[in-house]
N, C-alpha and C positions, 0 to 999 in steps of 0.2 A: 538521679545522681545521689550517691550516698557519701558520707564522710567517714574517714578512718581516724579515730583519735590517736594521739601520740602514744598512749599506753598499749595500743594494739599493733603498732608498726612492726614490732619484732616478735609477734605471736608465733611465727613459724621458724624461729631461730634454730630449732633442733634439726631442721632439714639441711642446714649448710655445713654441719660438722664433717670434716674430712673432704668436702667438696672443693673444687678449684674454681676460682673467680678471676677473670681477666678484666682489668679496668685500664682504659687509656686515659692519659692526662690526670693521673692520680698523685702527682708530686705535690699538689696543693689544692685548696678550695674544696669543692664538692667531691671530686674524685678521691682526695686524701681522706676526707671524713668517711666516705663510703668504704674505702679499703680498710680503715681502722675498725669500722663496724662489723664488716664481714669477718675479719680476722678475730675479733673479740669473741665471736661465737664458734670459733674452731675451723673456719674456712682457710684454705691455702690461697694466697693472693699473689697474682702476677701483674706487675705494673709496667705499662709501656708509656714512656714520656720522653720528650726532647730534653727536659730538665732532669738529667740523670742524677745530678747531685741531690736535688730535692727528692727524687724517687728513692734514692739510696737511704736518705734520712727516714723516709716513711717505712721502708723495709726494716731498718734498724729499730725503729720504734715498735713495730709489730713483733719482732724477734725478742726484744727486751721484755715485752709483756707475755712472752711464752708462745707466741704464734709462729706461723711459718709463711714466708713471703720471698719473692724474688723480683728483680726488675731488669729491664733492658732499655737501652736508648732506642727510642722509636719516634720517627717522624711519620705521623699517621697518613700523610699524603703520599708516602712511599709504600706501595703494596708489599714489596719484598721485605721491608722492615717489619711490617705487621705480621707477615707469614712467619718470620723468625720468632716473634713474640708468642704466637700460638704453638710453635714447635718447642719453645722453651717450656711452656706449660705442660706439654705432653711428655717431654723427656724427664722433667723434674717430678711431676705428680701423676702422670699416666692418664689424665682426663681433662676435659674442659666442661664445666657444668653451668657456669653463669658468665655471661659476657655483657659488659657495660661500655659501649662506645661513648665515653664521656668527654674526650678531648674536644675543645672548642675555642673559638676566638670571637671577639666582638667585631663590629664593622671595621674593615681595614680599607682606608682610602675614602674618597668621596665619589660616590657613583654619579652624582648630578653635576659634577664639575669635569668638563672635558679639557684635558691638557694638550698642549701642542709643543712639539720639539722639532726645530728646523722647518717650521711651517707645516708639519704633518701631525695629524691627530695621534695621540698616544693611547695604546690599548689600556683599559682600566685593569687594575689588579683584581684578580679573582681569588685572592688568598682566603677570604671568608668562605667562599663556596668550596674551595679545595679542602679546607680543614673540616668545616661543619657538615658538608654533604659527601664529598668524595671520600674523605677519611672514614666517615660513618659507613658508607657503602662498602668500602674495603673490609672493615671490621665485620659487618653483617655477612658479607659474602663468605668470609673465612669461617665465621661462627656457625653458619648453616651446616657446613661440613664437619667441623670439629665437635660440635655438640652431639652429633650422632655417633661418634666413635665410641665403642664400648658401652653404648647406652643399653640399659635394661629397663624392662617394664616398671613404671612407677618412679624412675629416677628423676631427680630435680634437674631440669634443663631449661635455661631461660636466656633470652636476649632482650635486654631492657635499654631502650634508647633515651637520649636526653633531648627533649624538645624545649619549648619555652612558651610563655604567653604569646610570643611572637609567632607561634605556630597557628594561632587563631586570629591574630589581629595584625594589621599593618603598623609598622614603626617608622615614622618620618625620619629621614636621614640615616636609616639603617635598612635599606632596601635588600641588600644582599643577605644580611643576617636574617631578616624576616623570611626571605625566599628560601634560605637553607633550612630554617626551622619548620616552615610549612611542608617542605619536601620530606623531612625526617618523619613527620607524622604520616604522610602518605606512604612512605616506605614501610613503616610498621603495619599500617592497615592492609597493605598489599601482601605482606608476608604472612599475616595472621592465619588465613584459611588453611594454607598448606602446613604451616608450622603446628597448627592445632592437631592435624592428622598425625604428624610425627611425634606428638607429645611434648612439644617445646613451647614454653610460655613466651609471649612477646608483650611488650607494653611500651608506653612512651610517657615520660615524666615532663610536666610543664610548669616549671617554677616561675614566679614573678621575680623581680630583681632581688638578688641576694648580695650580701657584702663579700664579694670575691674579687679577685684581680681582673676578671673578665669585664667587669663593669667599669667603664672609663670614669675618671675623676669628675669630669664635667657632668656626667649623668648622675653621679652620686650627689653632687651639689644641687642638681635640679630636684632630686628626690628627697632632699633634706626635710625631715619632719614626717615623711611617709614611711610607715613600718615596712621593713624589708623582710623577705622570707628567711627564716633561720636555716643555715647550712645543715645543721643537725637534722632538721625535719625533712629536708630534701633527700638526705642520705637514707633516712628512715623510709621515705616513699619508694626509693629505689629498691631497698631491701624487701619491703612488703610486696611490691609488684613482682619481684623475682621469685619470692618464696611462697606466696599464697598457694595453699594446697588445692584450692578450687579452680579447676581449669576453665570454669565458666567466666572468670574475670580476665582471662587471657585476651589480649586485643584491646584492652581498655586504655583510656587516657587517665592520667593521674595529675590533677591540678592542684597547685599551691598558689592561690591567687593573691595572697598577702601574708600576714603573720598568723593567719588562722589555720584550721585543720586541713588535712589532705582530703581532697574530693576525688572519688572515683566516678568517671563517666563511662558507663558500660558501652560497648561497641554498638548496641542497638540504639542508643540515644544520639549517635552521630547522624542518624537518618531522619532529620526533621527539616521542615521548611523546604527550601529548594533542593537540599540534599535528598530528601525523601522522594521528591519528584524525579530526580535523576536516577535514584536507586530503583524506583518502580519501573522506569523505562529500561534500565539496564537488565532488570530481572526478566523482562519479556524476551530480550535477546538470549539470556542465559537459559530460559526455559526451552526456547527453540533449539539451542545448541544441545541441551540435555536430551531433547527428543531425538536428534540426529545420533547422538552418542548411544542412546538406548538401542538403536537399530544395528549398531556396529557389531555386537556379538552375533546377531542373527545372520548377517551377511558373511561373517567370518566362518560360522559353522557351515553355511551353504557351500562356501568355497572349499572348505576342508573335506566335505562329503562328496561333492560332485566335481570339484576342480574344473579342468578345462572343458569337460563335457557340458557343464552348465553354461559356460561362456559361449561354447560353440553352438549349443542349442539356442541360446538367447540371440546370438548374432544371426543365426539362420532364420529364426522367427522374425527378427527385425528386418532382415533383407527381403523376406517373402512379403511382409506387409508393405514395404516400399514399392516392390514390383506390382503388387495388387492395386495399391492406391494410384499408381501411375501407368496402369495397363493400357489405357487408351492412347496415351502419349507414346508409349513404347511401340504399340501396333502401328501408329502413324509413321513413326521413325523407320520401322522395318519395311513398310510399303514403299516409302520414299527411297529407301536404300535399294530395294529390288528394282524399282523403276529406273533409277539412275544407272544400275549395273546392266539392265537390258538395253 
């Protein structure tokens, strides 16, 4: 695990000039700061947010500073609205280069309290999962497609997700939030192998509590005296994870554990302890599968060359072997048949 000092977070800023960045939930907080940072280095920014008034203000701020941006009202739990956001980026700028599914909420409702209405149990609200997981999945699903449009060799293409310290640790009274953030890390890790082949960077940012609207007032009171993670540093971590020219760091986790520096956890370091044991066992299955896949071209060529003749010959040989192995039983059956007929 290595750390990235603040003065290195924007080392690859030249890579974003003229590129198009989509950020959900950028009307305020971490998303807003990230949008401003990308725009300050010449990126075109497209914001999708339910708070369209706030998003419009961010766009105006970017334009006033000489940048280019657009926004659209977007409920991330509505796939169609997210699709419109991506289409806006394509129509206005002609490409999608960096995608940051940033929109998120804190724990909504109390998971441990079962409510009753009319004597019947009331289904708990899943708003936290709908925004923090389904919304992210919708964004990622669209991103995989749009990031590949008009892509050329060496182009900057990135999908950077927002996890949390809750991606790694349980949070009492925030079961849904922790569950959603654990899932986001899993999604990033699962996407990485194929995205790497496609030349698309992926990563997941994991900040400790920051002074944003997503942190409830009660939690801020509990954290009084404990250093919070600066929003500007979180935005810097997102920027660095998206722009790093070394594809070897794709698939990494980026931790902001307190008010200290950004730590990069390489994908290889995810495989320790029980995770290593599981990975070793999984690799056995993958090796077996790879062996099967290795034979696939061989059988494909045999079929192409011999076609039905090969299958016919094989079937005939198989049938002959069955007859030979069972010849004594067949002879007995024939004798019995002849006797019965006579």
